[in-house]
C-alpha positions as CSV (number, residue, x, y, z in Angstrom):
1,M,0.6,-20.8,11.9
2,T,-2.5,-18.7,12.3
3,T,-6.0,-20.0,13.3
4,P,-9.1,-18.9,11.4
5,L,-10.4,-17.3,14.6
6,A,-7.4,-14.9,14.8
7,F,-8.2,-11.3,14.0
8,C,-7.0,-7.8,14.8
9,T,-8.0,-4.2,14.3
10,L,-5.7,-1.8,12.6
11,A,-5.8,2.0,12.7
12,I,-5.2,3.5,9.3
13,K,-4.3,7.1,8.1
14,A,-5.5,6.9,4.5
15,V,-4.3,9.3,1.8
16,P,-6.5,9.1,-1.3
17,N,-5.6,10.3,-4.8
18,A,-2.0,9.2,-4.5
19,P,0.0,8.4,-7.7
20,R,0.1,4.7,-6.6
21,N,-0.9,2.4,-3.8
22,A,1.7,2.2,-1.1
23,V,2.2,1.5,2.6
24,V,4.2,4.5,3.9
25,G,4.9,3.5,7.5
26,W,3.7,3.9,11.0
27,L,2.5,7.2,12.5
28,G,2.2,6.2,16.2
29,D,-0.3,3.4,16.3
30,A,-1.7,4.1,12.9
31,L,-0.4,2.8,9.6
32,K,-0.2,5.4,6.8
33,V,-1.4,4.0,3.5
34,K,-1.6,5.9,0.2
35,V,-4.3,4.7,-2.3
36,H,-4.7,5.7,-5.9
37,A,-8.5,5.9,-5.9
38,P,-10.3,9.2,-5.2
39,A,-12.4,9.5,-2.0
40,L,-15.7,9.4,-3.9
41,E,-18.5,6.9,-3.3
42,G,-16.4,4.6,-1.2
43,R,-13.9,3.9,-4.0
44,A,-10.8,4.7,-1.8
45,N,-12.2,2.5,1.0
46,D,-12.6,-0.4,-1.4
47,E,-9.2,0.0,-2.9
48,L,-7.6,0.4,0.6
49,C,-9.1,-3.0,1.7
50,E,-8.2,-4.7,-1.5
51,F,-4.7,-3.4,-1.5
52,L,-4.0,-4.4,2.1
53,A,-5.6,-7.8,1.6
54,G,-3.2,-8.4,-1.3
55,A,-0.2,-7.1,0.6
56,L,-1.0,-9.5,3.5
57,A,-1.8,-12.4,1.2
58,L,-5.3,-12.7,2.4
59,P,-8.6,-13.0,0.6
60,R,-10.4,-9.6,0.0
61,R,-13.2,-10.5,2.4
62,A,-10.7,-10.8,5.3
63,V,-10.1,-7.1,5.3
64,T,-13.2,-4.9,6.2
65,L,-13.8,-1.3,7.2
66,Q,-14.9,-1.1,10.8
67,Q,-14.9,2.7,11.3
68,G,-14.1,5.9,9.4
69,D,-16.2,5.5,6.2
70,K,-15.9,9.2,5.3
71,S,-12.7,10.0,7.3
72,R,-9.0,9.7,6.6
73,Q,-8.7,8.1,10.1
74,K,-10.0,4.5,9.7
75,V,-10.1,1.3,11.6
76,L,-9.9,-2.0,9.6
77,R,-10.7,-5.4,10.9
78,I,-8.3,-8.0,9.6
79,S,-9.4,-11.7,9.9
80,G,-6.9,-14.5,10.0
81,L,-3.9,-12.6,11.4
82,T,-2.8,-11.0,14.7
83,L,-1.5,-7.5,14.8
84,A,2.1,-8.8,15.3
85,E,1.7,-10.9,12.1
86,V,0.3,-7.9,10.2
87,R,3.3,-5.8,11.3
88,A,5.7,-8.6,10.3
89,K,4.1,-9.1,6.8
90,L,4.1,-5.4,6.0
91,G,7.7,-5.1,7.1
92,V,7.3,-1.4,8.0
């Protein structure tokens, strides 16, 4: 059972303009994630956070962009889960 104070940071390698949203797998310590949205006006960042929140069964507000607003290398803050729980839920 998780506590509300649990959180982790997750390194992401984002790939915008993909045919569909998908978690590809781990590249070292970073999780590679494809998102359908284009990298314009933050749309890909919003879709990335929304997609991962859904995949982790968390509310959208629990997944926030911490670094990498305009980069493919990003860091997300995930509230409510530890890194081990994130890895287990994503199953990759």
